[in-house]
C-alpha positions in Angstrom: -8.3 -13.9 -16.0 -9.7 -11.8 -13.8 -8.4 -9.0 -12.2 -6.4 -10.0 -8.7 -4.5 -7.8 -6.0 -3.1 -10.0 -3.7 -1.2 -8.4 -0.2 2.3 -10.0 0.9 1.8 -8.4 3.9 1.5 -5.4 5.8 3.0 -3.6 8.9 5.7 -2.3 10.2 7.6 -5.0 9.8 7.2 -5.0 5.6 4.7 -4.0 3.0 4.1 -5.7 -0.2 1.5 -6.5 -2.7 1.0 -7.8 -6.3 -1.7 -6.7 -9.0 -2.1 -8.3 -12.1 -4.6 -8.4 -14.6 -4.5 -10.8 -17.7 -0.9 -9.9 -19.1 1.1 -8.3 -16.5 1.7 -8.6 -12.5 3.2 -5.0 -10.8 4.9 -5.9 -7.7 3.3 -2.4 -5.2 7.0 -1.9 -2.7 9.0 -4.2 -2.2 9.8 -4.4 2.3 9.7 -8.6 2.4 13.3 -10.2 1.6 13.8 -11.5 -2.5 12.9 -15.3 -0.4 10.5 -14.3 1.4 7.9 -12.6 -1.2 8.9 -15.9 -3.7 7.2 -17.6 -1.0 4.4 -15.7 -0.3 3.7 -14.5 -4.0 3.7 -19.2 -4.7 1.8 -19.7 -1.9 -1.4 -17.3 -3.2 -1.0 -18.8 -7.2 1.5 -15.8 -7.8 4.1 -16.7 -10.4 6.8 -14.4 -9.3 7.8 -14.8 -12.8 5.5 -12.7 -14.7 6.2 -9.5 -12.7 6.9 -6.9 -15.0 8.0 -4.0 -12.4 8.3 -2.8 -9.0 6.4 0.2 -7.7 7.1 2.1 -5.0 5.3 4.0 -2.8 7.6 6.0 -0.7 11.8 5.2 0.2 11.0 3.9 4.3 12.4 0.7 5.8 9.6 -1.5 6.0 8.7 -0.6 1.7 11.9 -0.9 0.2 13.9 -3.6 2.5 14.4 -6.2 -0.5 14.8 -4.0 -2.9 18.0 -4.0 -4.6 17.9 -7.4 -4.0 14.6 -8.1 -5.5 15.3 -5.4 -8.4 18.1 -7.4 -9.2 17.9 -11.3 -9.5 14.2 -10.5 -11.2 15.3 -8.4 -13.7 13.1 -6.2 -13.9 12.7 -2.1 -13.5 11.8 -0.5 -10.4 9.2 2.8 -11.1 9.7 5.7 -8.6 9.9 9.1 -7.9 13.3 11.4 -8.2 13.4 12.3 -4.8 12.0 8.9 -3.5 15.2 7.3 -5.4 17.5 10.4 -4.5 16.6 9.3 -0.4 16.4 6.3 -0.2 20.2 6.2 -2.3 21.3 7.9 0.4 20.8 5.3 3.9 21.3 2.3 1.6 24.8 1.0 1.2 26.7 -1.3 0.1 29.2 -3.4 1.8 32.2 -1.3 1.1 29.5 2.1 2.2 28.6 3.0 -1.0 25.7 4.2 -2.5 23.3 1.3 -4.0 21.9 1.9 -7.3 18.9 0.5 -9.6 20.7 -0.8 -12.7 16.9 -0.8 -14.1 14.6 2.0 -12.9 11.9 4.4 -14.2 10.9 8.3 -12.3 7.6 8.7 -12.3 5.5 12.2 -11.1 2.6 12.5 -9.1 0.0 13.2 -10.5 1.3 12.0 -14.0 -0.5 7.9 -15.2 1.8 6.0 -17.0 1.5 2.2 -18.3 3.6 -1.4 -17.2 2.1 -3.6 -19.4 -2.2 -3.7 -20.0 -2.6 -1.5 -16.2 -2.7 2.2 -16.0 -0.9 3.3 -13.2 -2.0 6.4 -11.1 0.6 7.9 -8.2 -1.1 10.5 -6.3 0.9 12.2 -3.5 -0.1 11.7 0.2 0.6 13.8 3.2 3.7 12.0 5.2 7.3 12.4 6.6 8.9 11.0 3.3 10.6 12.4 0.4 7.3 12.2 -2.1 5.3 9.5 -0.6 2.2 9.0 -2.9 0.1 6.3 -3.0 -2.1 4.8 -6.1 -4.6 3.6 -8.8 -4.0 0.6 -11.2 -6.9 0.8 -14.1 -6.7 -2.8 -16.5 -9.5 -4.7 -17.6 -12.4 -1.9 -16.9 -11.3 -2.8 -13.1 -9.8 0.4 -11.1 -7.6 -0.4 -7.6 -6.3 1.7 -5.0 -3.8 1.1 -3.2 -3.0 3.8 0.2 -1.2 3.5 3.2 1.6 5.7 4.8 -0.9 8.8 5.3 -1.4 11.5 8.2 -4.7 12.4 6.3 -7.7 12.3 4.1 -7.0 15.4 1.6 -9.0 16.3 -1.2 -6.5 15.6 -4.0 -6.8 11.6 -2.4 -10.2 11.6 -1.9 -11.0 12.7 -5.7 -7.9 9.8 -6.4 -10.3 6.9 -4.7 -13.8 7.5 -6.4 -15.0 4.5 -8.3 -12.8 2.1 -7.4 -13.3 -1.5 -7.5 -10.9 -2.8 -4.5 -9.6 -0.9 -2.0 -6.0 -1.7 -0.1 -6.3 1.8 3.0 -4.6 2.4 6.6 -6.7 1.8 9.7 -3.0 1.7 11.4 -3.7 2.6 15.2 -6.5 3.2 17.8 -5.4 6.7 19.7 -7.0 5.7 22.7 -4.3 2.6 22.5 -1.3 5.1 20.8 -2.3 7.7 24.1 -1.6 5.1 27.0 1.1 2.7 24.4 5.0 2.5 25.2 6.0 4.9 22.5 8.1 8.4 23.2 5.6 11.4 23.1 8.2 12.2 20.4 6.6 9.6 18.4 3.4 9.9 19.2 2.7 13.0 17.9 4.4 12.0 14.8 2.2 9.6 14.2 -1.2 11.5 14.6 0.4 14.3 12.7 -0.9 15.5 9.7 2.6 13.8 7.8 2.1 10.1 9.9 -0.4 7.8 10.1 -4.4 7.0 9.2 -5.4 6.6 12.4 -9.0 4.1 13.3 -11.2 7.3 13.1 -10.0 9.3 10.8 -10.3 6.2 8.4 -13.9 5.7 9.4 -14.3 9.1 9.2 -13.4 9.2 5.1 -15.7 5.7 5.2 -19.5 7.9 6.4 -18.3 11.0 5.0 -16.5 11.2 1.6 -16.2 7.6 1.0 -18.9 6.9 -2.9 -19.0 2.9 -1.7 -18.9 1.4 -5.0 -15.8 -1.3 -3.9 -16.7 -4.8 -3.6 -13.9 -5.3 -1.0 -12.2 -3.3 1.5 -8.6 -4.4 3.0 -7.5 -2.7 6.1 -4.0 -2.3 6.4 -0.7 -1.2 8.4 -2.6 -2.1 11.4 -0.2 -1.2 14.1 1.7 -4.2 16.4 1.7 -2.3 19.3 -1.7 0.7 19.1 -3.8 -0.8 17.4 -6.3 -4.2 17.8 -7.9 -6.3 14.6 -11.3 -6.5 16.1 -11.3 -2.9 17.1 -10.3 -1.8 13.2 -12.6 -3.8 11.5 -15.6 -2.9 13.9 -15.5 1.3 13.5 -14.8 0.2 9.9 -17.7 -1.3 9.6 -20.0 1.0 12.1 -18.4 3.5 9.9 -19.4 1.4 6.2 -23.5 0.5 7.8 -24.9 3.0 6.3 -23.2 2.5 2.5 -23.8 -0.8 2.9 -26.8 -0.9 -0.3 -24.4 0.8 -1.7 -22.6 -1.9 -2.8 -23.8 -5.7 -3.1 -21.6 -8.5 -0.6 -18.7 -6.3 0.5 -16.2 -8.4 1.4 -14.2 -6.4 4.5 -11.4 -8.5 5.2 -7.8 -7.2 7.6 -3.8 -7.6 5.9 -1.7 -9.6 8.3 1.9 -9.0 8.9 3.4 -12.8 9.2 1.4 -13.9 6.0 -0.7 -13.4 2.7 -4.2 -12.7 2.2 -6.4 -14.8 -0.6 -6.0 -12.8 -3.9 -8.9 -10.2 -4.5 -10.3 -11.4 -7.6 -12.2 -8.0 -9.7 -14.0 -7.8 -12.5 
């Protein structure tokens, strides 16, 4: 069985993906409800019963909205940094106003790899306005997959972590001109553009042109803003930036993650 990566949802209304190897599956972020997560997994042929863990990148609501119910109903551990967990607890309350808990949890640290089944998870620090925001690469069956959203800039450690990826899910959040003339308050615009905000189409293009090694068979543009971006603008900006490297990978598939429905699984290896 090949390694597969399935983006169930990506955007400001919920983020969730599934990585599956020959004997394990991991849920990456939990921004959808338990019911919607199960529905979307089944729609693309992923078996929720195969899930071994949930891995959380950071505590913002579009990445953890479904976390407490998913963790309880699936009965699987949650891998989360200690700072992210405590920040999440300050915001997540039960019906009585008391902080929620995750009964089965494992704390990890950026820069230290760990195993879930036969999958090696390597978290790395990202520049975002959260307690301890992380991106991830996953290795299984000789395949390396990267998932990277919610960051304001491509730092050296991020660029290093993404080298050698066979598949890559990466943020292309906003078009600078659409953000400039858009309806958001100036404070929000500055936050999005800041070093701890989000990655623009042009920021990603610079990475593709200057630092990207050109090795991925699949690239997914993720976390596109519904207000400040357009799918074809993001796609064409990425295509143009990748043009000089198309000879480094054969038949690279470039796709866009969606908010309202899952992508078909990307099969690697």
